[in-house]
VOLUM-972635 format. One record per residue: residue number from 1; x, y, z of N, C-alpha, C, O in turn. Coordinates in Angstrom, 3 decimals, padded with zeros to 6 digits. Layout:
// VOLUM-972635
+-----+----------+----------+----------+----------+----------+----------+----------+----------+----------+----------+----------+----------+
|   i |       nu |       nv |       nw |      cau |      cav |      caw |       cu |       cv |       cw |       ou |       ov |       ow |
+-----+----------+----------+----------+----------+----------+----------+----------+----------+----------+----------+----------+----------+
| NUM |        X |        Y |        Z |        X |        Y |        Z |        X |        Y |        Z |        X |        Y |        Z |
...
+-----+----------+----------+----------+----------+----------+----------+----------+----------+----------+----------+----------+----------+
//
This chain:
// VOLUM-972635
+-----+----------+----------+----------+----------+----------+----------+----------+----------+----------+----------+----------+----------+
|   i |       nu |       nv |       nw |      cau |      cav |      caw |       cu |       cv |       cw |       ou |       ov |       ow |
+-----+----------+----------+----------+----------+----------+----------+----------+----------+----------+----------+----------+----------+
|   1 |  182.085 |  059.720 |  072.398 |  183.089 |  059.253 |  071.461 |  183.349 |  060.364 |  070.453 |  182.437 |  061.072 |  070.026 |
|   2 |  184.611 |  060.493 |  070.089 |  185.019 |  061.381 |  069.004 |  185.814 |  060.531 |  068.035 |  186.714 |  059.794 |  068.438 |
|   3 |  185.480 |  060.633 |  066.745 |  186.211 |  059.917 |  065.702 |  186.531 |  060.931 |  064.622 |  185.627 |  061.522 |  064.033 |
|   4 |  187.827 |  061.137 |  064.355 |  188.204 |  062.186 |  063.409 |  189.640 |  061.957 |  062.949 |  190.320 |  061.034 |  063.397 |
|   5 |  190.076 |  062.825 |  062.043 |  191.464 |  062.801 |  061.582 |  192.311 |  063.677 |  062.505 |  191.844 |  064.699 |  063.007 |
|   6 |  193.531 |  063.275 |  062.715 |  194.439 |  063.989 |  063.602 |  194.610 |  065.448 |  063.173 |  194.813 |  066.318 |  064.020 |
|   7 |  194.531 |  065.720 |  061.896 |  194.706 |  067.092 |  061.407 |  193.607 |  068.036 |  061.907 |  193.749 |  069.254 |  061.800 |
|   8 |  192.519 |  067.492 |  062.449 |  191.394 |  068.309 |  062.910 |  191.367 |  068.507 |  064.423 |  190.333 |  068.906 |  064.960 |
|   9 |  192.469 |  068.243 |  065.131 |  192.401 |  068.311 |  066.597 |  192.089 |  069.706 |  067.105 |  191.634 |  069.847 |  068.240 |
|  10 |  192.311 |  070.719 |  066.328 |  191.976 |  072.079 |  066.736 |  190.495 |  072.253 |  067.031 |  190.115 |  073.172 |  067.756 |
|  11 |  189.655 |  071.390 |  066.484 |  188.215 |  071.468 |  066.727 |  187.842 |  071.072 |  068.146 |  186.726 |  071.340 |  068.590 |
|  12 |  188.764 |  070.436 |  068.865 |  188.429 |  069.836 |  070.157 |  189.082 |  070.549 |  071.338 |  189.259 |  069.948 |  072.398 |
|  13 |  189.440 |  071.819 |  071.172 |  190.089 |  072.571 |  072.243 |  189.187 |  072.761 |  073.459 |  189.689 |  073.022 |  074.552 |
|  14 |  187.877 |  072.637 |  073.300 |  186.945 |  072.803 |  074.409 |  186.657 |  071.524 |  075.172 |  185.909 |  071.543 |  076.149 |
|  15 |  187.241 |  070.412 |  074.741 |  187.065 |  069.135 |  075.434 |  187.912 |  069.173 |  076.702 |  188.710 |  070.094 |  076.877 |
|  16 |  187.760 |  068.216 |  077.566 |  188.525 |  068.153 |  078.821 |  190.014 |  068.401 |  078.561 |  190.570 |  067.887 |  077.591 |
|  17 |  190.658 |  069.192 |  079.428 |  192.079 |  069.507 |  079.221 |  192.966 |  068.269 |  079.082 |  193.921 |  068.290 |  078.305 |
|  18 |  192.674 |  067.198 |  079.814 |  193.513 |  066.000 |  079.707 |  193.412 |  065.387 |  078.312 |  194.399 |  064.859 |  077.798 |
|  19 |  192.239 |  065.450 |  077.699 |  192.060 |  064.924 |  076.350 |  192.781 |  065.810 |  075.337 |  193.421 |  065.303 |  074.416 |
|  20 |  192.684 |  067.121 |  075.501 |  193.399 |  068.044 |  074.613 |  194.896 |  067.779 |  074.688 |  195.578 |  067.764 |  073.663 |
|  21 |  195.413 |  067.569 |  075.900 |  196.840 |  067.274 |  076.069 |  197.206 |  065.968 |  075.369 |  198.255 |  065.884 |  074.731 |
|  22 |  196.358 |  064.954 |  075.481 |  196.600 |  063.684 |  074.803 |  196.625 |  063.826 |  073.293 |  197.461 |  063.220 |  072.622 |
|  23 |  195.715 |  064.622 |  072.756 |  195.687 |  064.848 |  071.306 |  196.931 |  065.604 |  070.848 |  197.482 |  065.313 |  069.786 |
|  24 |  197.368 |  066.563 |  071.638 |  198.603 |  067.296 |  071.295 |  199.809 |  066.354 |  071.288 |  200.689 |  066.466 |  070.435 |
|  25 |  199.838 |  065.430 |  072.244 |  200.917 |  064.446 |  072.263 |  200.920 |  063.646 |  070.960 |  201.974 |  063.449 |  070.356 |
|  26 |  199.745 |  063.185 |  070.526 |  199.671 |  062.410 |  069.279 |  200.126 |  063.232 |  068.083 |  200.742 |  062.701 |  067.159 |
|  27 |  199.831 |  064.497 |  068.099 |  200.193 |  065.353 |  066.977 |  201.713 |  065.479 |  066.816 |  202.201 |  065.642 |  065.697 |
|  28 |  202.454 |  065.406 |  067.907 |  203.906 |  065.590 |  067.815 |  204.708 |  064.297 |  067.875 |  205.922 |  064.321 |  067.673 |
|  29 |  204.051 |  063.158 |  068.150 |  204.778 |  061.907 |  068.327 |  205.380 |  061.437 |  066.991 |  204.793 |  061.649 |  065.930 |
|  30 |  206.528 |  060.813 |  067.056 |  207.216 |  060.286 |  065.869 |  206.933 |  058.797 |  065.730 |  206.674 |  058.114 |  066.721 |
|  31 |  206.982 |  058.299 |  064.505 |  206.705 |  056.894 |  064.225 |  207.684 |  055.924 |  064.849 |  207.376 |  054.740 |  064.993 |
|  32 |  208.873 |  056.409 |  065.227 |  209.873 |  055.520 |  065.810 |  209.823 |  055.502 |  067.343 |  210.759 |  055.017 |  067.980 |
|  33 |  208.755 |  056.018 |  067.935 |  208.625 |  055.982 |  069.391 |  208.723 |  054.539 |  069.875 |  208.164 |  053.633 |  069.256 |
|  34 |  209.419 |  054.332 |  070.960 |  209.650 |  052.977 |  071.474 |  208.382 |  052.393 |  072.092 |  207.616 |  053.115 |  072.730 |
|  35 |  208.156 |  051.097 |  071.909 |  207.041 |  050.441 |  072.601 |  207.215 |  050.569 |  074.119 |  208.332 |  050.679 |  074.625 |
|  36 |  206.092 |  050.551 |  074.823 |  206.110 |  050.648 |  076.275 |  205.271 |  051.812 |  076.759 |  204.550 |  052.448 |  075.990 |
|  37 |  205.381 |  052.075 |  078.047 |  204.598 |  053.130 |  078.690 |  205.397 |  054.421 |  078.713 |  206.576 |  054.428 |  079.068 |
|  38 |  204.748 |  055.511 |  078.333 |  205.370 |  056.837 |  078.309 |  204.538 |  057.761 |  079.192 |  203.343 |  057.937 |  078.954 |
|  39 |  205.161 |  058.348 |  080.206 |  204.471 |  059.234 |  081.138 |  204.287 |  060.612 |  080.509 |  205.217 |  061.180 |  079.935 |
|  40 |  203.067 |  061.138 |  080.629 |  202.734 |  062.462 |  080.123 |  202.369 |  063.351 |  081.303 |  202.370 |  062.897 |  082.448 |
|  41 |  202.060 |  064.605 |  081.036 |  201.694 |  065.533 |  082.105 |  200.302 |  065.232 |  082.650 |  199.478 |  064.620 |  081.970 |
|  42 |  200.050 |  065.665 |  083.878 |  198.718 |  065.614 |  084.458 |  198.199 |  064.229 |  084.790 |  196.986 |  064.027 |  084.841 |
|  43 |  199.089 |  063.266 |  085.018 |  198.636 |  061.922 |  085.349 |  198.245 |  061.087 |  084.150 |  197.763 |  059.965 |  084.306 |
|  44 |  198.445 |  061.616 |  082.958 |  198.167 |  060.865 |  081.732 |  199.388 |  060.028 |  081.349 |  200.506 |  060.293 |  081.790 |
|  45 |  199.150 |  059.022 |  080.524 |  200.256 |  058.243 |  079.989 |  199.856 |  057.655 |  078.642 |  198.679 |  057.626 |  078.285 |
|  46 |  200.850 |  057.190 |  077.908 |  200.619 |  056.583 |  076.598 |  201.256 |  055.207 |  076.578 |  202.409 |  055.033 |  076.973 |
|  47 |  200.487 |  054.230 |  076.114 |  201.015 |  052.888 |  075.888 |  201.235 |  052.716 |  074.393 |  200.322 |  052.915 |  073.593 |
|  48 |  202.448 |  052.349 |  074.029 |  202.782 |  052.073 |  072.636 |  202.985 |  050.573 |  072.514 |  203.743 |  049.978 |  073.280 |
|  49 |  202.303 |  049.963 |  071.547 |  202.340 |  048.513 |  071.413 |  202.391 |  048.129 |  069.939 |  201.825 |  048.815 |  069.088 |
|  50 |  203.067 |  047.039 |  069.652 |  203.106 |  046.436 |  068.320 |  202.484 |  045.056 |  068.434 |  202.847 |  044.289 |  069.325 |
|  51 |  201.554 |  044.726 |  067.547 |  200.890 |  043.421 |  067.594 |  200.259 |  043.122 |  066.244 |  200.269 |  043.953 |  065.336 |
|  52 |  199.711 |  041.922 |  066.130 |  199.006 |  041.498 |  064.927 |  197.508 |  041.562 |  065.208 |  197.029 |  041.008 |  066.197 |
|  53 |  196.774 |  042.241 |  064.330 |  195.323 |  042.295 |  064.483 |  194.752 |  040.892 |  064.298 |  195.436 |  039.998 |  063.801 |
|  54 |  193.489 |  040.702 |  064.701 |  192.894 |  039.365 |  064.659 |  191.441 |  039.439 |  064.235 |  190.808 |  040.493 |  064.296 |
|  55 |  190.922 |  038.289 |  063.800 |  189.535 |  038.224 |  063.340 |  188.547 |  038.344 |  064.493 |  187.466 |  038.910 |  064.331 |
|  56 |  188.915 |  037.809 |  065.663 |  188.042 |  037.831 |  066.836 |  188.858 |  038.280 |  068.043 |  189.982 |  037.824 |  068.250 |
|  57 |  188.288 |  039.163 |  068.821 |  188.912 |  039.557 |  070.081 |  188.301 |  038.678 |  071.168 |  187.113 |  038.814 |  071.461 |
|  58 |  189.075 |  037.785 |  071.771 |  188.505 |  036.796 |  072.696 |  187.872 |  037.389 |  073.952 |  187.019 |  036.746 |  074.563 |
|  59 |  188.265 |  038.594 |  074.351 |  187.673 |  039.186 |  075.554 |  186.473 |  040.069 |  075.233 |  185.768 |  040.496 |  076.148 |
|  60 |  186.225 |  040.352 |  073.960 |  185.079 |  041.171 |  073.569 |  185.304 |  042.647 |  073.832 |  186.408 |  043.171 |  073.679 |
|  61 |  184.217 |  043.303 |  074.233 |  184.256 |  044.747 |  074.476 |  184.888 |  045.029 |  075.835 |  184.827 |  044.211 |  076.752 |
|  62 |  185.497 |  046.209 |  075.939 |  186.041 |  046.675 |  077.205 |  185.545 |  048.092 |  077.442 |  185.196 |  048.805 |  076.501 |
|  63 |  185.517 |  048.493 |  078.707 |  185.157 |  049.863 |  079.064 |  185.933 |  050.255 |  080.313 |  186.325 |  049.401 |  081.108 |
|  64 |  186.149 |  051.552 |  080.475 |  186.960 |  052.086 |  081.558 |  186.172 |  053.141 |  082.336 |  185.196 |  053.693 |  081.828 |
|  65 |  186.593 |  053.415 |  083.554 |  185.962 |  054.448 |  084.374 |  186.920 |  055.566 |  084.751 |  186.517 |  056.726 |  084.831 |
|  66 |  188.185 |  055.230 |  084.983 |  189.152 |  056.210 |  085.477 |  189.876 |  056.968 |  084.363 |  190.406 |  058.055 |  084.591 |
|  67 |  189.896 |  056.394 |  083.164 |  190.616 |  057.010 |  082.051 |  189.780 |  057.025 |  080.787 |  188.971 |  056.129 |  080.543 |
|  68 |  189.991 |  058.060 |  079.990 |  189.499 |  058.145 |  078.619 |  190.605 |  057.583 |  077.741 |  191.779 |  057.884 |  077.960 |
|  69 |  190.251 |  056.772 |  076.754 |  191.225 |  056.252 |  075.785 |  191.243 |  057.140 |  074.550 |  190.192 |  057.526 |  074.038 |
|  70 |  192.438 |  057.461 |  074.075 |  192.604 |  058.001 |  072.726 |  193.429 |  056.968 |  071.978 |  194.580 |  056.720 |  072.337 |
|  71 |  192.861 |  056.362 |  070.944 |  193.545 |  055.307 |  070.206 |  193.931 |  055.812 |  068.816 |  193.136 |  056.441 |  068.119 |
|  72 |  195.183 |  055.515 |  068.436 |  195.734 |  056.005 |  067.170 |  196.770 |  055.014 |  066.674 |  197.591 |  054.526 |  067.452 |
|  73 |  196.737 |  054.712 |  065.378 |  197.724 |  053.797 |  064.791 |  198.842 |  054.587 |  064.124 |  198.593 |  055.515 |  063.355 |
|  74 |  200.071 |  054.205 |  064.430 |  201.228 |  054.770 |  063.747 |  201.489 |  054.035 |  062.440 |  202.022 |  054.614 |  061.492 |
|  75 |  201.110 |  052.744 |  062.388 |  201.241 |  051.977 |  061.146 |  200.201 |  050.871 |  061.136 |  199.792 |  050.378 |  062.187 |
|  76 |  199.780 |  050.487 |  059.948 |  198.801 |  049.426 |  059.777 |  197.364 |  049.933 |  059.837 |  197.108 |  051.136 |  059.886 |
|  77 |  196.428 |  048.969 |  059.830 |  194.991 |  049.263 |  059.892 |  194.343 |  048.359 |  060.922 |  194.772 |  047.224 |  061.132 |
|  78 |  193.310 |  048.873 |  061.556 |  192.605 |  048.104 |  062.577 |  191.137 |  048.523 |  062.610 |  190.810 |  049.697 |  062.435 |
|  79 |  190.270 |  047.556 |  062.836 |  188.843 |  047.828 |  063.064 |  188.595 |  047.885 |  064.562 |  189.129 |  047.079 |  065.324 |
|  80 |  187.777 |  048.848 |  064.974 |  187.357 |  048.965 |  066.372 |  185.840 |  049.033 |  066.372 |  185.252 |  049.879 |  065.698 |
|  81 |  185.204 |  048.143 |  067.128 |  183.756 |  048.161 |  067.285 |  183.416 |  048.963 |  068.535 |  184.112 |  048.864 |  069.546 |
|  82 |  182.346 |  049.760 |  068.469 |  181.948 |  050.598 |  069.595 |  180.449 |  050.459 |  069.819 |  179.660 |  050.483 |  068.874 |
|  83 |  180.071 |  050.314 |  071.085 |  178.662 |  050.230 |  071.496 |  178.488 |  050.960 |  072.816 |  179.453 |  051.197 |  073.543 |
|  84 |  177.258 |  051.307 |  073.112 |  176.922 |  051.874 |  074.406 |  176.896 |  050.762 |  075.445 |  176.444 |  049.653 |  075.161 |
|  85 |  177.380 |  051.056 |  076.644 |  177.435 |  050.050 |  077.711 |  176.076 |  049.436 |  078.021 |  175.997 |  048.248 |  078.333 |
|  86 |  175.007 |  050.223 |  077.939 |  173.689 |  049.702 |  078.312 |  173.141 |  048.672 |  077.326 |  172.077 |  048.102 |  077.566 |
|  87 |  173.833 |  048.428 |  076.243 |  173.416 |  047.435 |  075.244 |  174.156 |  046.111 |  075.400 |  173.932 |  045.185 |  074.620 |
|  88 |  175.036 |  046.008 |  076.398 |  175.946 |  044.870 |  076.488 |  175.719 |  044.028 |  077.736 |  175.176 |  044.492 |  078.739 |
|  89 |  176.151 |  042.782 |  077.641 |  176.119 |  041.853 |  078.771 |  177.512 |  041.809 |  079.386 |  178.493 |  041.552 |  078.688 |
|  90 |  177.602 |  042.056 |  080.684 |  178.892 |  042.048 |  081.375 |  179.405 |  040.614 |  081.506 |  178.676 |  039.727 |  081.951 |
|  91 |  180.662 |  040.392 |  081.118 |  181.279 |  039.073 |  081.250 |  182.367 |  039.064 |  082.320 |  182.733 |  037.999 |  082.818 |
|  92 |  182.895 |  040.254 |  082.684 |  183.846 |  040.373 |  083.777 |  183.600 |  041.712 |  084.455 |  183.790 |  042.758 |  083.834 |
|  93 |  183.179 |  041.699 |  085.722 |  182.882 |  042.954 |  086.421 |  184.087 |  043.884 |  086.457 |  185.229 |  043.470 |  086.254 |
|  94 |  183.799 |  045.139 |  086.718 |  184.821 |  046.171 |  086.766 |  185.910 |  045.835 |  087.784 |  185.626 |  045.482 |  088.929 |
|  95 |  187.158 |  045.954 |  087.341 |  188.341 |  045.766 |  088.174 |  189.013 |  047.138 |  088.299 |  189.623 |  047.618 |  087.344 |
|  96 |  188.905 |  047.766 |  089.465 |  189.427 |  049.117 |  089.661 |  190.944 |  049.178 |  089.507 |  191.467 |  050.189 |  089.039 |
|  97 |  191.657 |  048.130 |  089.884 |  193.114 |  048.130 |  089.758 |  193.555 |  048.179 |  088.300 |  194.569 |  048.796 |  087.976 |
|  98 |  192.806 |  047.538 |  087.433 |  193.127 |  047.520 |  085.993 |  192.297 |  048.533 |  085.199 |  192.537 |  048.737 |  084.009 |
|  99 |  191.326 |  049.161 |  085.854 |  190.401 |  050.105 |  085.229 |  189.757 |  049.518 |  083.978 |  189.812 |  050.113 |  082.902 |
| 100 |  189.141 |  048.335 |  084.133 |  188.501 |  047.705 |  082.979 |  187.400 |  046.759 |  083.432 |  187.489 |  046.113 |  084.476 |
| 101 |  186.363 |  046.699 |  082.612 |  185.330 |  045.666 |  082.696 |  185.154 |  045.152 |  081.274 |  185.423 |  045.877 |  080.315 |
| 102 |  184.703 |  043.900 |  081.129 |  184.539 |  043.301 |  079.806 |  183.077 |  042.925 |  079.575 |  182.334 |  042.608 |  080.504 |
| 103 |  182.693 |  042.974 |  078.289 |  181.306 |  042.779 |  077.885 |  181.245 |  042.014 |  076.572 |  182.252 |  041.836 |  075.886 |
| 104 |  180.016 |  041.558 |  076.233 |  179.846 |  040.927 |  074.922 |  178.478 |  041.297 |  074.348 |  177.530 |  041.633 |  075.057 |
| 105 |  178.440 |  041.213 |  073.035 |  177.216 |  041.396 |  072.261 |  177.517 |  040.889 |  070.865 |  178.660 |  040.943 |  070.411 |
| 106 |  176.508 |  040.402 |  070.191 |  176.758 |  039.728 |  068.920 |  176.783 |  040.623 |  067.687 |  177.567 |  040.370 |  066.772 |
| 107 |  175.960 |  041.653 |  067.632 |  175.905 |  042.432 |  066.392 |  175.445 |  043.857 |  066.670 |  175.081 |  044.199 |  067.795 |
| 108 |  175.468 |  044.676 |  065.631 |  174.917 |  046.013 |  065.704 |  175.853 |  047.110 |  066.170 |  175.392 |  048.207 |  066.485 |
| 109 |  177.135 |  046.856 |  066.223 |  178.090 |  047.863 |  066.696 |  178.422 |  048.863 |  065.598 |  178.304 |  048.568 |  064.409 |
| 110 |  178.837 |  050.045 |  066.020 |  179.449 |  050.989 |  065.088 |  180.860 |  050.481 |  064.811 |  181.563 |  050.064 |  065.732 |
| 111 |  181.271 |  050.515 |  063.565 |  182.600 |  050.033 |  063.186 |  183.452 |  051.211 |  062.746 |  183.091 |  051.942 |  061.824 |
| 112 |  184.584 |  051.388 |  063.412 |  185.490 |  052.482 |  063.099 |  186.772 |  051.933 |  062.493 |  187.244 |  050.858 |  062.863 |
| 113 |  187.323 |  052.687 |  061.559 |  188.577 |  052.315 |  060.907 |  189.701 |  053.171 |  061.481 |  189.698 |  054.392 |  061.327 |
| 114 |  190.661 |  052.527 |  062.142 |  191.846 |  053.245 |  062.585 |  192.952 |  053.012 |  061.570 |  193.055 |  051.943 |  060.967 |
| 115 |  193.766 |  054.025 |  061.396 |  194.821 |  054.029 |  060.391 |  194.622 |  055.237 |  059.511 |  193.581 |  055.890 |  059.579 |
| 116 |  195.594 |  055.541 |  058.692 |  195.514 |  056.650 |  057.751 |  195.163 |  057.970 |  058.429 |  194.432 |  058.786 |  057.868 |
| 117 |  195.687 |  058.179 |  059.642 |  195.536 |  059.460 |  060.319 |  194.310 |  059.621 |  061.192 |  194.122 |  060.688 |  061.776 |
| 118 |  193.468 |  058.606 |  061.306 |  192.265 |  058.702 |  062.138 |  192.561 |  058.303 |  063.578 |  193.393 |  057.435 |  063.840 |
| 119 |  191.853 |  058.964 |  064.518 |  191.931 |  058.622 |  065.929 |  190.518 |  058.468 |  066.468 |  189.554 |  058.923 |  065.851 |
| 120 |  190.403 |  057.823 |  067.625 |  189.117 |  057.746 |  068.317 |  189.357 |  058.056 |  069.787 |  190.300 |  057.556 |  070.401 |
| 121 |  188.471 |  058.902 |  070.343 |  188.464 |  059.195 |  071.772 |  187.279 |  058.434 |  072.357 |  186.136 |  058.633 |  071.944 |
| 122 |  187.559 |  057.567 |  073.316 |  186.539 |  056.707 |  073.924 |  186.378 |  057.088 |  075.392 |  187.282 |  056.896 |  076.204 |
| 123 |  185.211 |  057.630 |  075.711 |  184.903 |  058.079 |  077.057 |  184.302 |  056.927 |  077.869 |  183.884 |  055.922 |  077.293 |
| 124 |  184.254 |  057.062 |  079.211 |  183.513 |  056.058 |  079.988 |  182.086 |  055.973 |  079.424 |  181.456 |  056.995 |  079.153 |
| 125 |  181.610 |  054.795 |  079.259 |  180.321 |  054.590 |  078.607 |  180.454 |  054.159 |  077.164 |  179.496 |  053.646 |  076.585 |
| 126 |  181.626 |  054.355 |  076.565 |  181.895 |  053.906 |  075.200 |  182.612 |  052.562 |  075.267 |  183.840 |  052.517 |  075.338 |
| 127 |  181.863 |  051.481 |  075.244 |  182.486 |  050.152 |  075.224 |  183.102 |  049.946 |  073.846 |  182.501 |  050.298 |  072.830 |
| 128 |  184.286 |  049.384 |  073.816 |  184.990 |  049.232 |  072.542 |  185.677 |  047.875 |  072.460 |  186.165 |  047.334 |  073.453 |
| 129 |  185.697 |  047.351 |  071.251 |  186.360 |  046.074 |  070.964 |  187.440 |  046.346 |  069.919 |  187.149 |  046.395 |  068.724 |
| 130 |  188.690 |  046.524 |  070.367 |  189.788 |  046.850 |  069.453 |  190.495 |  045.605 |  068.931 |  190.072 |  044.476 |  069.181 |
| 131 |  191.560 |  045.834 |  068.215 |  192.532 |  044.839 |  067.704 |  191.981 |  043.963 |  066.586 |  192.549 |  042.906 |  066.310 |
| 132 |  190.906 |  044.363 |  065.943 |  190.292 |  043.527 |  064.905 |  190.866 |  043.842 |  063.529 |  191.163 |  044.996 |  063.216 |
| 133 |  191.018 |  042.814 |  062.721 |  191.570 |  042.967 |  061.376 |  190.464 |  043.246 |  060.366 |  189.275 |  043.175 |  060.678 |
| 134 |  190.883 |  043.561 |  059.169 |  189.970 |  043.669 |  058.031 |  189.932 |  042.307 |  057.352 |  189.388 |  041.360 |  057.920 |
| 135 |  190.483 |  042.183 |  056.179 |  190.449 |  040.913 |  055.454 |  191.344 |  039.850 |  056.080 |  190.971 |  038.679 |  056.154 |
| 136 |  192.504 |  040.259 |  056.523 |  193.468 |  039.319 |  057.098 |  194.246 |  040.035 |  058.197 |  194.397 |  041.256 |  058.154 |
| 137 |  194.741 |  039.281 |  059.184 |  195.543 |  039.903 |  060.241 |  196.756 |  040.636 |  059.665 |  197.340 |  040.212 |  058.668 |
| 138 |  197.120 |  041.742 |  060.315 |  198.306 |  042.495 |  059.894 |  198.982 |  043.108 |  061.111 |  198.363 |  043.311 |  062.156 |
| 139 |  200.258 |  043.395 |  060.951 |  201.031 |  044.026 |  062.012 |  200.641 |  045.499 |  062.124 |  200.484 |  046.188 |  061.116 |
| 140 |  200.487 |  045.976 |  063.363 |  200.203 |  047.384 |  063.603 |  201.105 |  047.900 |  064.712 |  201.624 |  047.137 |  065.527 |
| 141 |  201.273 |  049.198 |  064.720 |  201.920 |  049.889 |  065.835 |  200.912 |  050.912 |  066.315 |  200.504 |  051.799 |  065.565 |
| 142 |  200.508 |  050.783 |  067.584 |  199.394 |  051.565 |  068.103 |  199.790 |  052.315 |  069.362 |  200.578 |  051.833 |  070.176 |
| 143 |  199.222 |  053.514 |  069.502 |  199.343 |  054.297 |  070.723 |  197.960 |  054.413 |  071.342 |  196.998 |  054.785 |  070.671 |
| 144 |  197.867 |  054.094 |  072.627 |  196.655 |  054.375 |  073.389 |  197.051 |  055.363 |  074.481 |  197.767 |  055.023 |  075.423 |
| 145 |  196.567 |  056.590 |  074.330 |  196.805 |  057.609 |  075.348 |  195.699 |  057.478 |  076.383 |  194.516 |  057.500 |  076.046 |
| 146 |  196.090 |  057.342 |  077.638 |  195.154 |  057.203 |  078.753 |  195.081 |  058.569 |  079.457 |  196.055 |  059.039 |  080.044 |
| 147 |  193.891 |  059.188 |  079.375 |  193.676 |  060.535 |  079.927 |  192.777 |  060.407 |  081.158 |  191.652 |  059.915 |  081.071 |
| 148 |  193.283 |  060.850 |  082.287 |  192.529 |  060.750 |  083.542 |  191.199 |  061.503 |  083.419 |  191.152 |  062.636 |  082.939 |
| 149 |  190.119 |  060.846 |  083.866 |  188.797 |  061.468 |  083.874 |  188.828 |  062.607 |  084.878 |  189.306 |  062.444 |  086.001 |
| 150 |  188.322 |  063.744 |  084.475 |  188.357 |  064.935 |  085.338 |  187.022 |  065.175 |  086.008 |  186.875 |  066.134 |  086.767 |
+-----+----------+----------+----------+----------+----------+----------+----------+----------+----------+----------+----------+----------+
//
């Protein structure tokens, strides 16, 4: 996992090329980008979504095998919980077509704040529970760049 401010992406030039490309995309993207799927180079893509954060994520943690997630908010604030996969109980086995498995655990996660220029890179093995609010639900506009595992 990498958690940092977008202004520091130069520190990560030695990371996998697909991740570097995803970070460069975030650096140049405009706030008025349309919701939906945007195709990037090298088999990567970005999903742009607008939604309301929530107190509880009903599916819990998720993890991927085929793609690394880079999550970044264009507007609003969101909490993301992160845990190691070996600490979690699987609630839905891995689905290769959707590249996701779901897990649960009650406490002890690292809590990350998205918004105000921060991004998180989530590698396979980094189970994450996104879409969580702070004090009250709020509208957000989020980009998740999906970078093919190399």
